[in-house]
PDB file of N, CA, C, O and CB in Angstrom:
ATOM      1  N   MET A   1     126.079  74.319 123.354  1.00  0.00           N
ATOM      2  CA  MET A   1     125.710  75.492 122.572  1.00  0.00           C
ATOM      3  C   MET A   1     126.033  75.160 121.130  1.00  0.00           C
ATOM      4  O   MET A   1     125.160  75.581 120.370  1.00  0.00           O
ATOM      5  CB  MET A   1     126.463  76.796 123.056  1.00  0.00           C
ATOM      6  N   GLU A   2     127.128  74.465 120.469  1.00  0.00           N
ATOM      7  CA  GLU A   2     127.277  74.206 119.132  1.00  0.00           C
ATOM      8  C   GLU A   2     126.167  73.166 118.952  1.00  0.00           C
ATOM      9  O   GLU A   2     125.400  73.405 118.020  1.00  0.00           O
ATOM     10  CB  GLU A   2     128.744  73.742 118.728  1.00  0.00           C
ATOM     11  N   GLU A   3     125.935  72.061 119.662  1.00  0.00           N
ATOM     12  CA  GLU A   3     125.038  71.286 119.266  1.00  0.00           C
ATOM     13  C   GLU A   3     123.781  71.871 118.964  1.00  0.00           C
ATOM     14  O   GLU A   3     123.174  71.452 117.979  1.00  0.00           O
ATOM     15  CB  GLU A   3     124.936  70.397 120.079  1.00  0.00           C
ATOM     16  N   ARG A   4     123.184  72.991 119.826  1.00  0.00           N
ATOM     17  CA  ARG A   4     121.968  73.283 119.702  1.00  0.00           C
ATOM     18  C   ARG A   4     121.833  74.217 118.206  1.00  0.00           C
ATOM     19  O   ARG A   4     120.868  74.238 117.442  1.00  0.00           O
ATOM     20  CB  ARG A   4     121.536  73.994 121.080  1.00  0.00           C
ATOM     21  N   GLU A   5     123.009  74.890 118.095  1.00  0.00           N
ATOM     22  CA  GLU A   5     123.195  75.738 116.740  1.00  0.00           C
ATOM     23  C   GLU A   5     123.114  74.698 115.516  1.00  0.00           C
ATOM     24  O   GLU A   5     122.527  75.087 114.506  1.00  0.00           O
ATOM     25  CB  GLU A   5     124.771  76.585 116.705  1.00  0.00           C
ATOM     26  N   ALA A   6     123.677  73.364 115.533  1.00  0.00           N
ATOM     27  CA  ALA A   6     123.701  72.664 114.489  1.00  0.00           C
ATOM     28  C   ALA A   6     122.502  72.177 114.358  1.00  0.00           C
ATOM     29  O   ALA A   6     122.169  72.013 113.184  1.00  0.00           O
ATOM     30  CB  ALA A   6     124.605  71.798 114.463  1.00  0.00           C
ATOM     31  N   LYS A   7     121.575  71.829 115.314  1.00  0.00           N
ATOM     32  CA  LYS A   7     120.175  71.232 115.040  1.00  0.00           C
ATOM     33  C   LYS A   7     119.445  72.230 114.533  1.00  0.00           C
ATOM     34  O   LYS A   7     118.566  71.964 113.715  1.00  0.00           O
ATOM     35  CB  LYS A   7     119.439  70.650 116.225  1.00  0.00           C
ATOM     36  N   ARG A   8     119.654  73.368 114.881  1.00  0.00           N
ATOM     37  CA  ARG A   8     118.764  74.510 114.484  1.00  0.00           C
ATOM     38  C   ARG A   8     119.048  74.650 112.957  1.00  0.00           C
ATOM     39  O   ARG A   8     118.073  74.825 112.226  1.00  0.00           O
ATOM     40  CB  ARG A   8     119.088  75.942 115.346  1.00  0.00           C
ATOM     41  N   GLU A   9     120.197  74.593 112.452  1.00  0.00           N
ATOM     42  CA  GLU A   9     120.767  74.587 111.123  1.00  0.00           C
ATOM     43  C   GLU A   9     120.082  73.417 110.460  1.00  0.00           C
ATOM     44  O   GLU A   9     119.477  73.634 109.410  1.00  0.00           O
ATOM     45  CB  GLU A   9     122.364  74.465 111.118  1.00  0.00           C
ATOM     46  N   ARG A  10     120.115  72.273 110.935  1.00  0.00           N
ATOM     47  CA  ARG A  10     119.318  71.054 110.287  1.00  0.00           C
ATOM     48  C   ARG A  10     117.996  71.365 110.014  1.00  0.00           C
ATOM     49  O   ARG A  10     117.539  71.286 108.874  1.00  0.00           O
ATOM     50  CB  ARG A  10     119.270  69.822 111.150  1.00  0.00           C
ATOM     51  N   ASP A  11     117.140  71.823 111.285  1.00  0.00           N
ATOM     52  CA  ASP A  11     115.809  72.086 110.927  1.00  0.00           C
ATOM     53  C   ASP A  11     115.580  73.067 109.938  1.00  0.00           C
ATOM     54  O   ASP A  11     114.788  72.886 109.014  1.00  0.00           O
ATOM     55  CB  ASP A  11     115.123  72.423 111.985  1.00  0.00           C
ATOM     56  N   ASP A  12     116.288  74.174 110.104  1.00  0.00           N
ATOM     57  CA  ASP A  12     116.160  75.242 109.040  1.00  0.00           C
ATOM     58  C   ASP A  12     116.040  74.575 107.712  1.00  0.00           C
ATOM     59  O   ASP A  12     114.952  74.544 107.138  1.00  0.00           O
ATOM     60  CB  ASP A  12     117.393  76.235 109.030  1.00  0.00           C
ATOM     61  N   ALA A  13     117.287  73.950 107.115  1.00  0.00           N
ATOM     62  CA  ALA A  13     117.442  73.262 105.909  1.00  0.00           C
ATOM     63  C   ALA A  13     116.256  72.409 105.827  1.00  0.00           C
ATOM     64  O   ALA A  13     115.469  72.624 104.905  1.00  0.00           O
ATOM     65  CB  ALA A  13     118.737  72.492 105.822  1.00  0.00           C
ATOM     66  N   ARG A  14     116.045  71.576 106.571  1.00  0.00           N
ATOM     67  CA  ARG A  14     114.727  70.768 106.351  1.00  0.00           C
ATOM     68  C   ARG A  14     113.363  71.440 106.175  1.00  0.00           C
ATOM     69  O   ARG A  14     112.472  70.993 105.452  1.00  0.00           O
ATOM     70  CB  ARG A  14     114.547  69.907 107.479  1.00  0.00           C
ATOM     71  N   SER A  15     113.292  72.462 106.844  1.00  0.00           N
ATOM     72  CA  SER A  15     112.085  73.328 106.464  1.00  0.00           C
ATOM     73  C   SER A  15     111.811  73.997 105.434  1.00  0.00           C
ATOM     74  O   SER A  15     110.674  74.381 105.162  1.00  0.00           O
ATOM     75  CB  SER A  15     111.918  74.122 107.137  1.00  0.00           C
ATOM     76  N   LEU A  16     113.184  74.287 104.504  1.00  0.00           N
ATOM     77  CA  LEU A  16     113.065  74.744 103.378  1.00  0.00           C
ATOM     78  C   LEU A  16     113.207  73.755 102.319  1.00  0.00           C
ATOM     79  O   LEU A  16     113.326  74.246 101.197  1.00  0.00           O
ATOM     80  CB  LEU A  16     113.851  75.705 103.280  1.00  0.00           C
ATOM     81  N   ASN A  17     113.222  72.588 102.387  1.00  0.00           N
ATOM     82  CA  ASN A  17     113.189  71.498 101.438  1.00  0.00           C
ATOM     83  C   ASN A  17     111.776  71.706 100.590  1.00  0.00           C
ATOM     84  O   ASN A  17     110.712  71.315 101.069  1.00  0.00           O
ATOM     85  CB  ASN A  17     113.281  70.002 102.259  1.00  0.00           C
ATOM     86  N   PRO A  18     111.840  72.269  99.461  1.00  0.00           N
ATOM     87  CA  PRO A  18     110.492  72.574  98.731  1.00  0.00           C
ATOM     88  C   PRO A  18     109.323  71.407  98.552  1.00  0.00           C
ATOM     89  O   PRO A  18     108.139  71.657  98.326  1.00  0.00           O
ATOM     90  CB  PRO A  18     110.888  73.022  97.288  1.00  0.00           C
ATOM     91  N   SER A  19     109.857  70.170  98.689  1.00  0.00           N
ATOM     92  CA  SER A  19     108.871  69.122  98.988  1.00  0.00           C
ATOM     93  C   SER A  19     108.284  68.898 100.210  1.00  0.00           C
ATOM     94  O   SER A  19     107.332  68.123 100.303  1.00  0.00           O
ATOM     95  CB  SER A  19     109.335  68.048  98.727  1.00  0.00           C
ATOM     96  N   ASP A  20     108.809  69.578 101.316  1.00  0.00           N
ATOM     97  CA  ASP A  20     108.057  69.593 102.658  1.00  0.00           C
ATOM     98  C   ASP A  20     107.135  70.622 102.646  1.00  0.00           C
ATOM     99  O   ASP A  20     107.315  71.708 102.094  1.00  0.00           O
ATOM    100  CB  ASP A  20     108.933  69.771 103.870  1.00  0.00           C
ATOM    101  N   SER A  21     106.015  70.237 103.335  1.00  0.00           N
ATOM    102  CA  SER A  21     104.805  71.110 103.374  1.00  0.00           C
ATOM    103  C   SER A  21     105.229  72.117 104.392  1.00  0.00           C
ATOM    104  O   SER A  21     106.066  71.834 105.249  1.00  0.00           O
ATOM    105  CB  SER A  21     103.393  70.335 103.773  1.00  0.00           C
ATOM    106  N   PRO A  22     104.657  73.299 104.306  1.00  0.00           N
ATOM    107  CA  PRO A  22     105.113  74.308 105.519  1.00  0.00           C
ATOM    108  C   PRO A  22     104.158  74.170 106.627  1.00  0.00           C
ATOM    109  O   PRO A  22     104.450  74.673 107.712  1.00  0.00           O
ATOM    110  CB  PRO A  22     105.138  75.925 105.083  1.00  0.00           C
ATOM    111  N   CYS A  23     103.122  73.583 106.482  1.00  0.00           N
ATOM    112  CA  CYS A  23     102.018  73.563 107.441  1.00  0.00           C
ATOM    113  C   CYS A  23     102.620  73.197 108.834  1.00  0.00           C
ATOM    114  O   CYS A  23     103.546  72.396 108.964  1.00  0.00           O
ATOM    115  CB  CYS A  23     100.876  72.517 106.991  1.00  0.00           C
ATOM    116  N   VAL A  24     102.054  73.809 109.794  1.00  0.00           N
ATOM    117  CA  VAL A  24     102.510  73.693 111.117  1.00  0.00           C
ATOM    118  C   VAL A  24     101.088  73.298 112.069  1.00  0.00           C
ATOM    119  O   VAL A  24     100.964  73.546 113.269  1.00  0.00           O
ATOM    120  CB  VAL A  24     103.298  75.191 111.554  1.00  0.00           C
ATOM    121  N   ALA A  25     100.345  72.801 111.423  1.00  0.00           N
ATOM    122  CA  ALA A  25      98.863  72.652 112.197  1.00  0.00           C
ATOM    123  C   ALA A  25      98.209  73.680 113.111  1.00  0.00           C
ATOM    124  O   ALA A  25      97.592  73.505 114.162  1.00  0.00           O
ATOM    125  CB  ALA A  25      98.917  71.517 113.085  1.00  0.00           C
ATOM    126  N   VAL A  26      98.498  74.784 112.452  1.00  0.00           N
ATOM    127  CA  VAL A  26      97.979  75.964 112.972  1.00  0.00           C
ATOM    128  C   VAL A  26      96.992  76.551 111.799  1.00  0.00           C
ATOM    129  O   VAL A  26      97.119  77.728 111.460  1.00  0.00           O
ATOM    130  CB  VAL A  26      99.203  76.971 113.400  1.00  0.00           C
ATOM    131  N   CYS A  27      96.200  75.876 111.306  1.00  0.00           N
ATOM    132  CA  CYS A  27      95.205  76.215 110.169  1.00  0.00           C
ATOM    133  C   CYS A  27      94.044  77.152 110.438  1.00  0.00           C
ATOM    134  O   CYS A  27      93.211  76.763 111.257  1.00  0.00           O
ATOM    135  CB  CYS A  27      94.594  74.975 109.693  1.00  0.00           C
ATOM    136  N   SER A  28      93.870  78.357 109.851  1.00  0.00           N
ATOM    137  CA  SER A  28      93.216  79.129 109.777  1.00  0.00           C
ATOM    138  C   SER A  28      93.165  80.260 108.684  1.00  0.00           C
ATOM    139  O   SER A  28      94.095  81.029 108.440  1.00  0.00           O
ATOM    140  CB  SER A  28      93.315  79.369 110.733  1.00  0.00           C
ATOM    141  N   THR A  29      91.954  80.247 108.070  1.00  0.00           N
ATOM    142  CA  THR A  29      91.800  81.172 106.813  1.00  0.00           C
ATOM    143  C   THR A  29      90.469  82.028 106.975  1.00  0.00           C
ATOM    144  O   THR A  29      89.798  82.478 106.047  1.00  0.00           O
ATOM    145  CB  THR A  29      91.717  80.246 105.371  1.00  0.00           C
ATOM    146  N   LEU A  30      90.164  82.194 108.636  1.00  0.00           N
ATOM    147  CA  LEU A  30      88.958  82.804 108.977  1.00  0.00           C
ATOM    148  C   LEU A  30      88.607  84.239 108.238  1.00  0.00           C
ATOM    149  O   LEU A  30      87.492  84.562 107.828  1.00  0.00           O
ATOM    150  CB  LEU A  30      89.012  82.964 110.453  1.00  0.00           C
ATOM    151  N   TYR A  31      89.901  85.078 108.159  1.00  0.00           N
ATOM    152  CA  TYR A  31      89.661  86.434 107.814  1.00  0.00           C
ATOM    153  C   TYR A  31      89.960  86.796 106.496  1.00  0.00           C
ATOM    154  O   TYR A  31      89.674  87.887 106.004  1.00  0.00           O
ATOM    155  CB  TYR A  31      90.333  87.252 108.618  1.00  0.00           C
ATOM    156  N   ASP A  32      90.678  85.652 105.782  1.00  0.00           N
ATOM    157  CA  ASP A  32      90.931  85.954 104.432  1.00  0.00           C
ATOM    158  C   ASP A  32      91.672  84.453 104.019  1.00  0.00           C
ATOM    159  O   ASP A  32      91.833  83.454 104.719  1.00  0.00           O
ATOM    160  CB  ASP A  32      91.926  87.461 104.241  1.00  0.00           C
ATOM    161  N   ASP A  33      92.090  84.741 102.459  1.00  0.00           N
ATOM    162  CA  ASP A  33      92.430  83.435 101.931  1.00  0.00           C
ATOM    163  C   ASP A  33      93.821  82.814 102.358  1.00  0.00           C
ATOM    164  O   ASP A  33      94.223  81.838 101.725  1.00  0.00           O
ATOM    165  CB  ASP A  33      92.386  83.540 100.465  1.00  0.00           C
ATOM    166  N   VAL A  34      94.524  83.289 103.320  1.00  0.00           N
ATOM    167  CA  VAL A  34      95.884  83.111 103.605  1.00  0.00           C
ATOM    168  C   VAL A  34      95.706  82.472 105.012  1.00  0.00           C
ATOM    169  O   VAL A  34      95.089  83.035 105.917  1.00  0.00           O
ATOM    170  CB  VAL A  34      96.792  84.501 103.532  1.00  0.00           C
ATOM    171  N   CYS A  35      96.368  81.099 105.137  1.00  0.00           N
ATOM    172  CA  CYS A  35      96.328  80.506 106.415  1.00  0.00           C
ATOM    173  C   CYS A  35      97.322  81.265 107.493  1.00  0.00           C
ATOM    174  O   CYS A  35      98.458  81.619 107.175  1.00  0.00           O
ATOM    175  CB  CYS A  35      96.707  78.993 106.232  1.00  0.00           C
ATOM    176  N   ARG A  36      96.801  81.458 108.708  1.00  0.00           N
ATOM    177  CA  ARG A  36      97.590  82.474 109.611  1.00  0.00           C
ATOM    178  C   ARG A  36      98.747  81.311 110.194  1.00  0.00           C
ATOM    179  O   ARG A  36      99.637  81.688 110.957  1.00  0.00           O
ATOM    180  CB  ARG A  36      96.455  83.338 111.029  1.00  0.00           C
ATOM    181  N   GLY A  37      98.660  80.115 109.832  1.00  0.00           N
ATOM    182  CA  GLY A  37      99.818  79.106 110.275  1.00  0.00           C
ATOM    183  C   GLY A  37     101.101  79.097 109.407  1.00  0.00           C
ATOM    184  O   GLY A  37     102.270  79.302 109.736  1.00  0.00           O
ATOM    185  N   CYS A  38     100.587  78.820 108.283  1.00  0.00           N
ATOM    186  CA  CYS A  38     101.931  78.528 107.351  1.00  0.00           C
ATOM    187  C   CYS A  38     102.118  79.594 106.189  1.00  0.00           C
ATOM    188  O   CYS A  38     103.093  79.504 105.443  1.00  0.00           O
ATOM    189  CB  CYS A  38     101.817  76.977 106.582  1.00  0.00           C
ATOM    190  N   GLY A  39     101.024  80.769 106.018  1.00  0.00           N
ATOM    191  CA  GLY A  39     101.279  81.562 105.012  1.00  0.00           C
ATOM    192  C   GLY A  39     100.600  81.332 103.458  1.00  0.00           C
ATOM    193  O   GLY A  39     100.497  82.229 102.621  1.00  0.00           O
ATOM    194  N   ARG A  40     100.282  80.297 103.322  1.00  0.00           N
ATOM    195  CA  ARG A  40      99.873  79.832 102.098  1.00  0.00           C
ATOM    196  C   ARG A  40      98.326  80.195 101.596  1.00  0.00           C
ATOM    197  O   ARG A  40      97.466  80.208 102.475  1.00  0.00           O
ATOM    198  CB  ARG A  40     100.082  78.389 102.180  1.00  0.00           C
ATOM    199  N   THR A  41      98.019  80.425 100.534  1.00  0.00           N
ATOM    200  CA  THR A  41      96.707  80.780 100.265  1.00  0.00           C
ATOM    201  C   THR A  41      95.902  79.327 100.347  1.00  0.00           C
ATOM    202  O   THR A  41      96.619  78.330 100.436  1.00  0.00           O
ATOM    203  CB  THR A  41      96.609  81.579  98.789  1.00  0.00           C
ATOM    204  N   ALA A  42      94.533  79.147 100.326  1.00  0.00           N
ATOM    205  CA  ALA A  42      93.576  78.074 100.439  1.00  0.00           C
ATOM    206  C   ALA A  42      94.002  77.301  99.335  1.00  0.00           C
ATOM    207  O   ALA A  42      94.193  76.096  99.505  1.00  0.00           O
ATOM    208  CB  ALA A  42      92.061  78.470 100.402  1.00  0.00           C
ATOM    209  N   MET A  43      94.193  77.865  98.135  1.00  0.00           N
ATOM    210  CA  MET A  43      94.506  76.985  96.887  1.00  0.00           C
ATOM    211  C   MET A  43      95.750  76.371  96.812  1.00  0.00           C
ATOM    212  O   MET A  43      95.889  75.300  96.221  1.00  0.00           O
ATOM    213  CB  MET A  43      94.418  77.708  95.692  1.00  0.00           C
ATOM    214  N   GLU A  44      96.830  77.053  97.454  1.00  0.00           N
ATOM    215  CA  GLU A  44      98.171  76.380  97.639  1.00  0.00           C
ATOM    216  C   GLU A  44      98.198  75.430  98.590  1.00  0.00           C
ATOM    217  O   GLU A  44      99.158  74.659  98.599  1.00  0.00           O
ATOM    218  CB  GLU A  44      99.189  77.253  97.963  1.00  0.00           C
ATOM    219  N   VAL A  45      97.140  75.296  99.586  1.00  0.00           N
ATOM    220  CA  VAL A  45      97.257  74.067 100.544  1.00  0.00           C
ATOM    221  C   VAL A  45      96.387  73.144  99.925  1.00  0.00           C
ATOM    222  O   VAL A  45      96.724  71.975 100.112  1.00  0.00           O
ATOM    223  CB  VAL A  45      96.835  74.311 102.108  1.00  0.00           C
ATOM    224  N   ALA A  46      95.353  73.313  99.233  1.00  0.00           N
ATOM    225  CA  ALA A  46      94.796  72.295  98.790  1.00  0.00           C
ATOM    226  C   ALA A  46      95.713  71.476  97.368  1.00  0.00           C
ATOM    227  O   ALA A  46      95.529  70.295  97.071  1.00  0.00           O
ATOM    228  CB  ALA A  46      93.351  72.858  98.497  1.00  0.00           C
ATOM    229  N   ASN A  47      96.461  72.188  96.807  1.00  0.00           N
ATOM    230  CA  ASN A  47      97.043  71.830  95.599  1.00  0.00           C
ATOM    231  C   ASN A  47      98.431  71.593  95.786  1.00  0.00           C
ATOM    232  O   ASN A  47      99.146  71.484  94.789  1.00  0.00           O
ATOM    233  CB  ASN A  47      96.829  72.794  94.603  1.00  0.00           C
ATOM    234  N   TRP A  48      98.976  71.487  97.086  1.00  0.00           N
ATOM    235  CA  TRP A  48     100.291  71.194  97.323  1.00  0.00           C
ATOM    236  C   TRP A  48     100.909  70.123  96.731  1.00  0.00           C
ATOM    237  O   TRP A  48     101.902  70.224  96.010  1.00  0.00           O
ATOM    238  CB  TRP A  48     100.455  71.067  98.493  1.00  0.00           C
ATOM    239  N   VAL A  49     100.252  68.915  97.064  1.00  0.00           N
ATOM    240  CA  VAL A  49     100.826  67.945  96.605  1.00  0.00           C
ATOM    241  C   VAL A  49     100.755  67.649  94.931  1.00  0.00           C
ATOM    242  O   VAL A  49     101.284  66.675  94.396  1.00  0.00           O
ATOM    243  CB  VAL A  49     100.323  66.974  97.388  1.00  0.00           C
ATOM    244  N   LEU A  50     100.085  68.566  94.316  1.00  0.00           N
ATOM    245  CA  LEU A  50     100.161  68.559  92.856  1.00  0.00           C
ATOM    246  C   LEU A  50     101.364  69.528  92.071  1.00  0.00           C
ATOM    247  O   LEU A  50     101.733  69.476  90.898  1.00  0.00           O
ATOM    248  CB  LEU A  50      98.725  69.020  92.404  1.00  0.00           C
ATOM    249  N   LEU A  51     101.770  70.325  93.058  1.00  0.00           N
ATOM    250  CA  LEU A  51     102.593  71.334  92.501  1.00  0.00           C
ATOM    251  C   LEU A  51     104.009  70.527  92.551  1.00  0.00           C
ATOM    252  O   LEU A  51     104.260  69.662  93.391  1.00  0.00           O
ATOM    253  CB  LEU A  51     102.527  72.827  93.378  1.00  0.00           C
ATOM    254  N   ASP A  52     105.104  71.048  91.270  1.00  0.00           N
ATOM    255  CA  ASP A  52     106.293  70.632  91.173  1.00  0.00           C
ATOM    256  C   ASP A  52     107.405  71.413  92.346  1.00  0.00           C
ATOM    257  O   ASP A  52     107.081  72.213  93.223  1.00  0.00           O
ATOM    258  CB  ASP A  52     106.607  70.848  89.673  1.00  0.00           C
ATOM    259  N   ASP A  53     108.475  71.009  92.105  1.00  0.00           N
ATOM    260  CA  ASP A  53     109.419  71.549  93.391  1.00  0.00           C
ATOM    261  C   ASP A  53     109.712  73.000  93.085  1.00  0.00           C
ATOM    262  O   ASP A  53     109.842  73.740  94.060  1.00  0.00           O
ATOM    263  CB  ASP A  53     110.981  70.683  93.582  1.00  0.00           C
ATOM    264  N   ASP A  54     109.840  73.540  91.819  1.00  0.00           N
ATOM    265  CA  ASP A  54     110.030  74.694  91.825  1.00  0.00           C
ATOM    266  C   ASP A  54     108.836  75.783  92.055  1.00  0.00           C
ATOM    267  O   ASP A  54     109.067  76.984  92.190  1.00  0.00           O
ATOM    268  CB  ASP A  54     110.632  74.791  90.781  1.00  0.00           C
ATOM    269  N   GLU A  55     107.636  75.257  92.080  1.00  0.00           N
ATOM    270  CA  GLU A  55     106.484  75.916  92.509  1.00  0.00           C
ATOM    271  C   GLU A  55     106.413  75.977  94.047  1.00  0.00           C
ATOM    272  O   GLU A  55     106.205  76.987  94.719  1.00  0.00           O
ATOM    273  CB  GLU A  55     105.293  75.242  91.934  1.00  0.00           C
ATOM    274  N   LYS A  56     106.600  74.847  94.443  1.00  0.00           N
ATOM    275  CA  LYS A  56     106.601  74.878  96.126  1.00  0.00           C
ATOM    276  C   LYS A  56     107.987  75.763  96.646  1.00  0.00           C
ATOM    277  O   LYS A  56     107.978  76.526  97.612  1.00  0.00           O
ATOM    278  CB  LYS A  56     106.712  73.058  96.825  1.00  0.00           C
ATOM    279  N   ARG A  57     108.907  75.542  95.971  1.00  0.00           N
ATOM    280  CA  ARG A  57     110.038  76.674  96.343  1.00  0.00           C
ATOM    281  C   ARG A  57     109.669  78.037  96.129  1.00  0.00           C
ATOM    282  O   ARG A  57     110.156  78.759  96.998  1.00  0.00           O
ATOM    283  CB  ARG A  57     111.317  76.519  95.528  1.00  0.00           C
ATOM    284  N   GLU A  58     108.993  78.639  95.294  1.00  0.00           N
ATOM    285  CA  GLU A  58     108.333  80.060  95.109  1.00  0.00           C
ATOM    286  C   GLU A  58     107.784  80.149  96.480  1.00  0.00           C
ATOM    287  O   GLU A  58     108.083  80.932  97.381  1.00  0.00           O
ATOM    288  CB  GLU A  58     107.110  80.233  93.843  1.00  0.00           C
ATOM    289  N   ILE A  59     107.021  79.302  96.458  1.00  0.00           N
ATOM    290  CA  ILE A  59     105.754  79.520  97.593  1.00  0.00           C
ATOM    291  C   ILE A  59     106.624  79.795  99.010  1.00  0.00           C
ATOM    292  O   ILE A  59     106.453  80.806  99.692  1.00  0.00           O
ATOM    293  CB  ILE A  59     104.567  77.874  97.785  1.00  0.00           C
ATOM    294  N   TRP A  60     107.730  78.567  99.389  1.00  0.00           N
ATOM    295  CA  TRP A  60     108.587  78.673 100.550  1.00  0.00           C
ATOM    296  C   TRP A  60     109.238  80.044 100.680  1.00  0.00           C
ATOM    297  O   TRP A  60     109.152  80.699 101.718  1.00  0.00           O
ATOM    298  CB  TRP A  60     109.643  77.616 100.494  1.00  0.00           C
ATOM    299  N   GLU A  61     109.986  80.520  99.438  1.00  0.00           N
ATOM    300  CA  GLU A  61     110.574  81.757  99.341  1.00  0.00           C
ATOM    301  C   GLU A  61     109.733  82.823  99.880  1.00  0.00           C
ATOM    302  O   GLU A  61     110.143  83.581 100.759  1.00  0.00           O
ATOM    303  CB  GLU A  61     110.914  82.021  98.023  1.00  0.00           C
ATOM    304  N   ARG A  62     108.264  82.912  99.241  1.00  0.00           N
ATOM    305  CA  ARG A  62     107.303  83.908  99.574  1.00  0.00           C
ATOM    306  C   ARG A  62     107.216  84.004 100.863  1.00  0.00           C
ATOM    307  O   ARG A  62     107.472  85.093 101.378  1.00  0.00           O
ATOM    308  CB  ARG A  62     106.074  83.717  99.069  1.00  0.00           C
ATOM    309  N   ILE A  63     106.868  82.983 101.607  1.00  0.00           N
ATOM    310  CA  ILE A  63     105.960  82.705 102.747  1.00  0.00           C
ATOM    311  C   ILE A  63     107.135  82.928 103.936  1.00  0.00           C
ATOM    312  O   ILE A  63     106.817  83.432 105.013  1.00  0.00           O
ATOM    313  CB  ILE A  63     105.149  81.017 102.678  1.00  0.00           C
ATOM    314  N   THR A  64     108.512  82.511 103.651  1.00  0.00           N
ATOM    315  CA  THR A  64     109.352  82.894 104.628  1.00  0.00           C
ATOM    316  C   THR A  64     109.858  84.162 104.754  1.00  0.00           C
ATOM    317  O   THR A  64     110.333  84.653 105.777  1.00  0.00           O
ATOM    318  CB  THR A  64     110.249  82.198 104.608  1.00  0.00           C
ATOM    319  N   ALA A  65     109.716  84.784 103.444  1.00  0.00           N
ATOM    320  CA  ALA A  65     110.289  86.380 103.434  1.00  0.00           C
ATOM    321  C   ALA A  65     109.076  87.093 104.377  1.00  0.00           C
ATOM    322  O   ALA A  65     109.365  88.034 105.116  1.00  0.00           O
ATOM    323  CB  ALA A  65     110.388  87.209 101.551  1.00  0.00           C
ATOM    324  N   GLN A  66     107.625  86.541 104.289  1.00  0.00           N
ATOM    325  CA  GLN A  66     106.595  87.191 104.935  1.00  0.00           C
ATOM    326  C   GLN A  66     106.643  86.671 106.542  1.00  0.00           C
ATOM    327  O   GLN A  66     105.774  87.005 107.348  1.00  0.00           O
ATOM    328  CB  GLN A  66     105.180  86.858 104.138  1.00  0.00           C
ATOM    329  N   GLY A  67     107.615  85.934 106.838  1.00  0.00           N
ATOM    330  CA  GLY A  67     107.460  85.522 108.487  1.00  0.00           C
ATOM    331  C   GLY A  67     106.905  84.281 108.709  1.00  0.00           C
ATOM    332  O   GLY A  67     106.710  83.958 109.881  1.00  0.00           O
ATOM    333  N   TYR A  68     106.588  83.464 107.759  1.00  0.00           N
ATOM    334  CA  TYR A  68     105.899  82.140 107.902  1.00  0.00           C
ATOM    335  C   TYR A  68     106.814  81.119 107.706  1.00  0.00           C
ATOM    336  O   TYR A  68     107.879  81.396 107.154  1.00  0.00           O
ATOM    337  CB  TYR A  68     104.777  81.943 106.972  1.00  0.00           C
ATOM    338  N   PRO A  69     106.563  79.891 108.094  1.00  0.00           N
ATOM    339  CA  PRO A  69     105.512  79.366 108.991  1.00  0.00           C
ATOM    340  C   PRO A  69     105.651  79.907 110.358  1.00  0.00           C
ATOM    341  O   PRO A  69     106.773  80.000 110.857  1.00  0.00           O
ATOM    342  CB  PRO A  69     105.541  77.865 109.050  1.00  0.00           C
ATOM    343  N   LYS A  70     104.426  80.326 111.098  1.00  0.00           N
ATOM    344  CA  LYS A  70     104.270  80.725 112.496  1.00  0.00           C
ATOM    345  C   LYS A  70     104.237  79.432 113.352  1.00  0.00           C
ATOM    346  O   LYS A  70     103.259  78.709 113.544  1.00  0.00           O
ATOM    347  CB  LYS A  70     102.947  81.601 112.702  1.00  0.00           C
ATOM    348  N   ARG A  71     105.643  79.267 113.881  1.00  0.00           N
ATOM    349  CA  ARG A  71     105.682  78.017 114.780  1.00  0.00           C
ATOM    350  C   ARG A  71     105.345  78.528 116.314  1.00  0.00           C
ATOM    351  O   ARG A  71     105.629  79.676 116.658  1.00  0.00           O
ATOM    352  CB  ARG A  71     107.272  77.243 114.695  1.00  0.00           C
ATOM    353  N   LYS A  72     104.860  77.799 117.004  1.00  0.00           N
ATOM    354  CA  LYS A  72     104.782  77.947 118.486  1.00  0.00           C
ATOM    355  C   LYS A  72     106.106  77.754 119.150  1.00  0.00           C
ATOM    356  O   LYS A  72     106.766  76.770 118.817  1.00  0.00           O
ATOM    357  CB  LYS A  72     103.799  76.963 119.075  1.00  0.00           C
ATOM    358  N   GLY A  73     106.607  78.641 120.119  1.00  0.00           N
ATOM    359  CA  GLY A  73     107.359  78.311 120.822  1.00  0.00           C
ATOM    360  C   GLY A  73     108.839  79.341 120.440  1.00  0.00           C
ATOM    361  O   GLY A  73     109.877  79.195 121.085  1.00  0.00           O
TER     362      GLY A  73
END
């Protein structure tokens, strides 16, 4: 049980690294400008590599507060 919890904490910490993309390969902006998988706007997705860590961190904070990224399982 401790090993599973430690792995989840490592995974959570890694997913909140601002330089990591929140993409979960469930891309859809069919109904509006927000991806149903990661919660970013189409412009945020397109410009992710151009954003600095502070901008990425702000996006990460917003999308995680909104319940994104939506991972399967």
